[in-house]
C-alpha positions as CSV (number, residue, x, y, z in Angstrom):
1,X,-16.8,52.1,71.2
2,X,-14.4,49.5,72.4
3,X,-16.3,46.9,70.3
4,X,-15.9,49.0,67.1
5,X,-12.2,49.7,67.9
6,X,-11.6,46.0,68.6
7,X,-13.4,45.1,65.3
8,X,-11.3,47.6,63.3
9,X,-8.1,46.5,65.0
10,X,-8.9,42.9,64.2
11,X,-9.6,43.6,60.6
12,X,-6.3,45.4,60.2
13,X,-4.4,42.6,61.9
14,X,-6.1,40.0,59.7
15,X,-5.2,42.0,56.6
16,X,-1.6,42.3,57.7
17,X,-1.3,38.5,58.4
18,X,-3.0,37.8,55.0
19,X,-0.6,40.1,53.3
20,X,2.4,38.6,54.9
21,X,1.2,35.1,54.2
22,X,0.4,35.7,50.5
23,X,3.5,37.8,50.1
24,X,5.6,35.0,51.4
25,X,4.0,32.5,49.1
26,X,4.3,34.7,46.2
27,X,8.0,35.3,46.9
28,X,8.6,31.6,47.3
29,X,6.7,30.9,44.1
30,X,8.7,33.5,42.2
31,X,11.9,31.9,43.5
32,X,10.9,28.5,42.4
33,X,9.7,29.8,39.0
34,X,13.0,31.3,38.2
35,X,14.7,27.9,37.5
36,X,11.5,25.9,36.8
37,X,10.0,28.2,34.2
38,X,13.3,28.7,32.4
39,X,13.6,24.9,32.0
40,X,10.0,24.7,30.9
41,X,10.4,27.3,28.3
42,X,13.5,25.6,26.9
43,X,11.6,22.3,26.7
44,X,8.7,23.9,24.9
45,X,11.0,25.5,22.4
46,X,12.6,22.1,21.8
47,X,9.2,20.5,21.2
48,X,8.1,23.3,18.8
49,X,11.3,22.7,16.8
50,X,10.6,19.0,16.4
51,X,6.8,18.9,16.0
52,X,5.1,18.6,12.6
53,X,2.6,21.4,12.2
54,X,0.0,22.3,9.6
55,X,0.9,25.1,7.3
56,X,-2.5,26.6,7.5
57,X,-5.9,26.2,9.0
58,X,-7.7,25.8,5.6
59,X,-6.4,22.5,4.4
60,X,-6.4,19.4,6.6
61,X,-3.3,17.2,7.2
62,X,-3.4,13.5,7.9
63,X,-0.2,11.4,8.5
64,X,-0.7,7.7,7.7
65,X,1.4,4.7,6.8
66,X,2.3,1.1,7.5
67,X,5.2,-1.2,8.3
68,X,5.4,-4.6,6.6
69,X,8.1,-7.2,7.1
70,X,8.4,-11.0,6.8
71,X,10.7,-14.0,6.9
72,X,11.0,-15.8,3.5
73,X,12.3,-19.4,3.1
74,X,13.0,-20.5,-0.4
75,X,14.3,-23.6,-2.2
76,X,15.5,-23.5,-5.8
77,X,16.4,-26.6,-7.9
78,X,17.3,-26.6,-11.6
79,X,19.3,-24.9,-14.4
80,X,22.5,-25.4,-12.4
81,X,21.0,-24.0,-9.2
82,X,20.5,-26.2,-6.1
83,X,20.2,-24.0,-3.1
84,X,17.9,-23.0,-0.3
85,X,18.0,-20.1,2.2
86,X,16.0,-17.9,4.6
87,X,15.9,-14.1,4.3
88,X,14.2,-11.3,6.2
89,X,12.3,-9.4,3.6
90,X,9.9,-6.6,2.9
91,X,6.9,-8.0,0.9
92,X,6.4,-5.7,-2.1
93,X,2.7,-6.6,-2.2
94,X,1.9,-4.0,0.4
95,X,5.3,-2.6,1.5
96,X,6.5,-0.2,4.2
97,X,5.4,3.3,3.5
98,X,4.1,6.6,4.9
99,X,2.3,9.6,3.5
100,X,0.6,12.9,4.0
101,X,-2.9,13.7,2.6
102,X,-5.5,16.4,3.1
103,X,-8.3,18.3,1.6
104,X,-10.3,21.5,1.8
105,X,-13.9,22.3,0.9
106,X,-14.2,25.0,-1.8
107,X,-18.0,24.8,-2.2
108,X,-20.6,22.3,-0.9
109,X,-20.0,20.3,-4.1
110,X,-16.3,20.8,-4.8
111,X,-13.2,20.1,-2.7
112,X,-9.4,20.2,-3.4
113,X,-6.8,18.0,-1.9
114,X,-3.4,16.4,-2.2
115,X,-1.4,13.2,-1.4
116,X,2.3,12.6,-0.9
117,X,3.4,9.0,-0.2
118,X,6.8,7.4,0.0
119,X,7.8,3.7,0.1
120,X,11.0,1.7,0.5
121,X,12.0,-1.9,0.9
122,X,15.5,-2.6,2.3
123,X,15.1,-6.2,1.1
124,X,12.3,-6.3,-1.5
125,X,11.0,-9.9,-1.6
126,X,10.6,-9.8,-5.4
127,X,14.2,-8.7,-5.9
128,X,16.3,-10.9,-3.7
129,X,18.3,-13.4,-5.6
130,X,20.3,-16.6,-5.0
131,X,23.4,-14.5,-4.4
132,X,21.9,-11.6,-2.5
133,X,19.5,-11.2,0.4
134,X,19.3,-7.4,-0.1
135,X,17.0,-7.0,-3.0
136,X,17.4,-3.3,-2.2
137,X,14.7,-1.0,-3.5
138,X,15.7,2.6,-3.0
139,X,13.1,4.9,-1.3
140,X,10.6,6.0,-4.0
141,X,7.6,8.3,-4.3
142,X,4.4,6.4,-4.8
143,X,2.1,9.5,-4.9
144,X,2.8,13.2,-5.3
145,X,-0.3,14.9,-6.7
146,X,-3.1,17.4,-6.2
147,X,-6.7,16.9,-7.1
148,X,-10.1,18.6,-7.5
149,X,-13.2,16.5,-6.7
150,X,-16.9,17.2,-7.4
151,X,-19.7,15.0,-6.2
152,X,-21.5,15.6,-9.4
153,X,-18.7,15.9,-12.0
154,X,-16.0,13.4,-10.7
155,X,-12.4,13.7,-9.7
156,X,-9.3,14.9,-11.6
157,X,-5.7,14.3,-10.4
158,X,-2.5,15.9,-11.7
159,X,1.0,14.6,-10.8
160,X,2.5,11.3,-9.7
161,X,-0.6,9.1,-9.2
162,X,-2.1,5.7,-10.0
163,X,-2.9,5.2,-13.6
164,X,-6.4,4.1,-14.6
165,X,-5.3,0.4,-14.8
166,X,-3.4,0.4,-11.5
167,X,-4.7,-2.3,-9.1
168,X,-7.1,-3.6,-11.7
169,X,-5.6,-7.2,-11.5
170,X,-5.5,-7.1,-7.7
171,X,-9.2,-6.6,-7.0
172,X,-10.1,-8.7,-4.0
173,X,-13.1,-8.5,-1.6
174,X,-11.3,-10.8,0.9
175,X,-8.3,-9.9,3.0
176,X,-5.7,-12.1,1.3
177,X,-3.7,-9.7,-0.9
178,X,-1.0,-9.3,1.8
179,X,-0.3,-13.1,1.7
180,X,-1.2,-14.3,-1.8
181,X,0.6,-11.6,-3.7
182,X,-2.1,-11.7,-6.4
183,X,-0.5,-11.4,-9.8
184,X,2.9,-9.8,-10.1
185,X,4.2,-9.2,-6.6
186,X,5.5,-12.7,-6.0
187,X,8.2,-13.4,-3.5
188,X,11.2,-14.8,-5.3
189,X,10.3,-13.4,-8.7
190,X,13.9,-12.4,-9.4
191,X,15.1,-15.9,-8.5
192,X,12.6,-17.5,-10.9
193,X,13.2,-15.2,-13.8
194,X,16.9,-14.4,-13.3
195,X,18.4,-17.6,-11.8
196,X,16.1,-20.3,-13.0
197,X,15.3,-19.0,-16.5
198,X,11.6,-18.5,-15.9
199,X,9.3,-15.7,-17.1
200,X,9.1,-12.2,-15.8
201,X,6.3,-11.7,-13.3
202,X,4.0,-8.9,-14.3
203,X,0.3,-8.2,-14.4
204,X,0.5,-5.5,-17.1
205,X,-0.8,-2.7,-14.8
206,X,0.3,0.9,-15.4
207,X,0.9,1.3,-11.7
208,X,2.0,4.9,-10.9
209,X,3.1,7.5,-13.4
210,X,3.1,11.3,-13.9
211,X,-0.4,11.6,-15.3
212,X,-3.6,13.5,-15.6
213,X,-6.3,11.1,-14.4
214,X,-10.1,11.5,-14.4
215,X,-12.6,9.4,-12.5
216,X,-16.4,9.7,-13.0
217,X,-18.7,9.9,-10.0
218,X,-20.0,6.5,-8.9
219,X,-23.1,5.5,-10.9
220,X,-25.0,2.4,-9.8
221,X,-21.7,1.0,-8.4
222,X,-19.7,1.8,-11.6
223,X,-16.7,4.1,-12.0
224,X,-15.0,4.9,-15.3
225,X,-11.4,6.1,-15.3
226,X,-9.0,7.4,-17.8
227,X,-5.4,8.6,-17.6
228,X,-2.7,10.1,-19.8
229,X,0.9,11.0,-19.2
230,X,4.6,10.3,-19.5
231,X,4.2,11.7,-23.1
232,X,3.4,8.3,-24.6
233,X,1.1,6.4,-22.2
234,X,-2.7,6.3,-21.8
235,X,-5.2,3.8,-20.3
236,X,-8.9,3.5,-19.5
237,X,-10.7,1.3,-16.9
238,X,-14.1,0.4,-15.7
239,X,-14.7,-0.7,-12.2
240,X,-17.7,-2.0,-10.2
241,X,-18.3,-2.6,-6.5
242,X,-21.5,-3.4,-4.8
243,X,-23.6,-6.1,-3.0
244,X,-26.2,-8.2,-4.9
245,X,-28.4,-10.9,-3.4
246,X,-26.2,-11.4,-0.4
247,X,-22.9,-11.4,-2.4
248,X,-20.2,-8.7,-2.3
249,X,-18.9,-8.2,-5.8
250,X,-15.9,-6.2,-7.1
251,X,-14.7,-6.3,-10.7
252,X,-12.7,-4.3,-13.2
253,X,-11.3,-4.3,-16.7
254,X,-8.6,-2.0,-18.2
255,X,-6.9,-1.3,-21.5
256,X,-3.6,0.5,-21.8
257,X,-1.2,1.6,-24.6
258,X,2.4,2.7,-24.3
259,X,4.1,3.9,-27.4
260,X,7.4,4.4,-25.6
261,X,8.1,1.0,-24.1
262,X,11.7,1.8,-23.3
263,X,10.5,4.5,-21.0
264,X,12.4,7.1,-22.9
265,X,15.7,5.2,-22.8
266,X,15.8,5.1,-26.5
267,X,17.0,2.2,-28.7
268,X,16.7,1.0,-32.3
269,X,13.5,-1.0,-31.6
270,X,10.9,0.6,-29.4
271,X,7.6,-1.0,-30.3
272,X,4.2,0.1,-29.0
273,X,2.8,-2.1,-26.2
274,X,-0.9,-2.8,-25.8
275,X,-2.4,-4.6,-22.8
276,X,-5.7,-5.7,-21.5
277,X,-6.2,-7.0,-17.9
278,X,-8.8,-7.2,-15.2
279,X,-10.2,-9.0,-12.2
280,X,-13.3,-10.3,-10.5
281,X,-13.9,-11.1,-6.8
282,X,-17.0,-12.4,-5.2
283,X,-17.8,-13.2,-1.5
284,X,-21.0,-14.8,0.0
285,X,-21.6,-12.5,3.0
286,X,-23.4,-15.1,5.2
287,X,-20.8,-17.9,4.9
288,X,-17.7,-15.9,4.1
289,X,-16.9,-18.1,1.1
290,X,-15.0,-16.2,-1.6
291,X,-13.5,-16.6,-5.0
292,X,-11.2,-14.3,-7.0
293,X,-9.8,-14.4,-10.5
294,X,-7.7,-12.2,-12.6
295,X,-5.9,-12.3,-16.0
296,X,-4.3,-10.3,-18.7
297,X,-2.7,-10.3,-22.1
298,X,0.0,-8.0,-23.6
299,X,1.4,-7.7,-27.1
300,X,4.2,-5.7,-28.6
301,X,4.2,-4.8,-32.3
302,X,6.9,-6.9,-34.1
303,X,7.2,-9.4,-31.2
304,X,6.6,-13.0,-32.2
305,X,5.1,-14.2,-28.9
306,X,2.7,-12.3,-26.6
307,X,2.7,-12.4,-22.8
308,X,-0.2,-13.5,-20.6
309,X,-1.1,-14.5,-17.0
310,X,-4.0,-15.9,-15.1
311,X,-4.7,-16.3,-11.4
312,X,-7.4,-17.8,-9.2
313,X,-7.8,-17.7,-5.4
314,X,-10.6,-19.1,-3.3
315,X,-11.3,-19.8,0.4
316,X,-13.3,-18.7,3.4
317,X,-13.2,-15.7,5.7
318,X,-14.9,-15.7,9.1
319,X,-14.6,-14.2,12.5
320,X,-13.6,-17.4,14.5
321,X,-11.7,-15.4,17.1
322,X,-12.3,-12.2,19.0
323,X,-9.0,-10.9,17.5
324,X,-10.6,-10.4,14.1
325,X,-11.4,-12.2,10.9
326,X,-9.4,-15.2,9.7
327,X,-8.9,-15.8,5.9
328,X,-8.0,-19.2,4.7
329,X,-7.3,-19.7,0.9
330,X,-5.8,-21.7,-1.8
331,X,-4.5,-20.3,-5.1
332,X,-3.1,-21.2,-8.5
333,X,-1.8,-19.3,-11.5
334,X,0.5,-19.1,-14.5
335,X,2.8,-16.6,-16.3
336,X,4.0,-16.8,-19.8
337,X,6.4,-14.2,-21.3
338,X,7.3,-13.2,-24.8
339,X,10.3,-15.6,-24.8
340,X,7.9,-18.5,-24.3
341,X,9.2,-19.1,-20.8
342,X,6.4,-20.1,-18.3
343,X,5.8,-20.7,-14.7
344,X,2.8,-22.6,-13.3
345,X,2.3,-22.3,-9.5
346,X,-0.1,-23.3,-6.7
347,X,-0.2,-22.8,-3.0
348,X,-2.2,-21.6,0.0
349,X,-2.1,-19.5,3.1
350,X,-3.8,-17.8,6.0
351,X,-4.2,-14.2,7.1
352,X,-5.3,-13.2,10.7
353,X,-6.6,-9.7,11.3
354,X,-5.9,-8.2,14.8
355,X,-8.5,-5.4,14.9
356,X,-7.3,-3.8,18.1
357,X,-3.9,-3.1,16.6
358,X,-4.8,-2.5,12.9
359,X,-2.6,-5.5,12.2
360,X,-2.5,-8.5,9.8
361,X,-0.4,-11.6,10.5
362,X,0.1,-13.9,7.5
363,X,1.8,-17.0,6.1
364,X,1.7,-18.5,2.6
365,X,3.3,-21.3,0.6
366,X,3.9,-21.5,-3.2
367,X,5.3,-24.2,-5.5
368,X,6.4,-23.2,-9.0
369,X,7.0,-25.5,-12.0
370,X,9.1,-23.6,-14.5
371,X,9.7,-24.0,-18.2
372,X,12.8,-22.4,-19.6
373,X,12.5,-22.1,-23.4
374,X,16.3,-21.8,-23.8
375,X,16.8,-25.1,-21.8
376,X,14.1,-27.5,-22.7
377,X,13.9,-30.5,-20.4
378,X,15.6,-28.6,-17.5
379,X,12.2,-28.1,-15.7
380,X,13.4,-26.0,-12.7
381,X,11.3,-25.9,-9.5
382,X,11.0,-23.3,-6.8
383,X,9.3,-23.4,-3.4
384,X,8.8,-20.5,-1.0
385,X,7.2,-19.9,2.4
386,X,6.7,-16.3,3.5
387,X,5.3,-15.4,6.9
388,X,5.1,-11.9,8.5
389,X,3.0,-9.0,9.6
390,X,1.7,-5.6,8.6
391,X,0.7,-2.9,11.0
392,X,-1.0,0.4,9.9
393,X,-1.0,3.8,11.5
């Protein structure tokens, strides 16, 4: 009897102690939470207000981009210019940009997607001059389009997008584009053409326009593309990429026609412009030896002289360091414009990949011999060294 009473009494006492203990803890927790939780809720609200969120669960969202900056030394001599300087610049070859892209699967064969991309250079290396280190290029849209893609029928894009010929003269299987500039994106281009009387630097690509573009599916490594837009522009291109006998090969050729060469600005003489351009790049996989060539020709109805360019680049690319592949190269090329101005150039450089940071460090040198048709015998010269880095995210 006494045992049962003792047992019951003990259970009641333990329950009371437990109730007091947990009640005390709960009370204390509630007291602490009064200030703590209010502050936490305020912080969560702040984060929600500043966080990018997807609009829906059906379409994916990827944010991407890169930052590219460099230091550019240049020396100009001729046509009344004798000056050198050093600028901090944004290489236009692969400039600072960010974008949004995504897609959604409609059927196992068909998907839809979009891309929006913006770019800006506070001091575009191609636009700086003898008198200005700004070379300012206002923020611009590079891409703003939607697309439908079928594995069996191909891809169609509508909006601001690459034309069929965009990038055709910049095909390269090696990692040197950031440093060698390929055809048109040449550091100091405005100094050469504007201050030294040289030719305009262009590779005759359509680049980006408001277009409707169609790409076929890949067939044996080949893709055919066609684009139309801006009311008076159209182009077609054929590309190939593959590996044959231990060699990586990429190539392409494009034809374009623009019947509104003044871009809608009007004028008494607005001739149609036709251009053909392309590129070929080959690399021996085992040794890393590579060679790249590109060229183009453009003519305007009624113009006496046509415009042309050629470019060659060769070197070796190997993983000599645990950081990533190193690309060593030499290059040469020439531009000639419709005023019969010309510029022959040669140079070289190196690009070092840093895989762990998705980064490229580079430095390159170029020497230009310029012919100004309006000042025969002047023979201006231009030298430039550009070194910098690009990091992607």
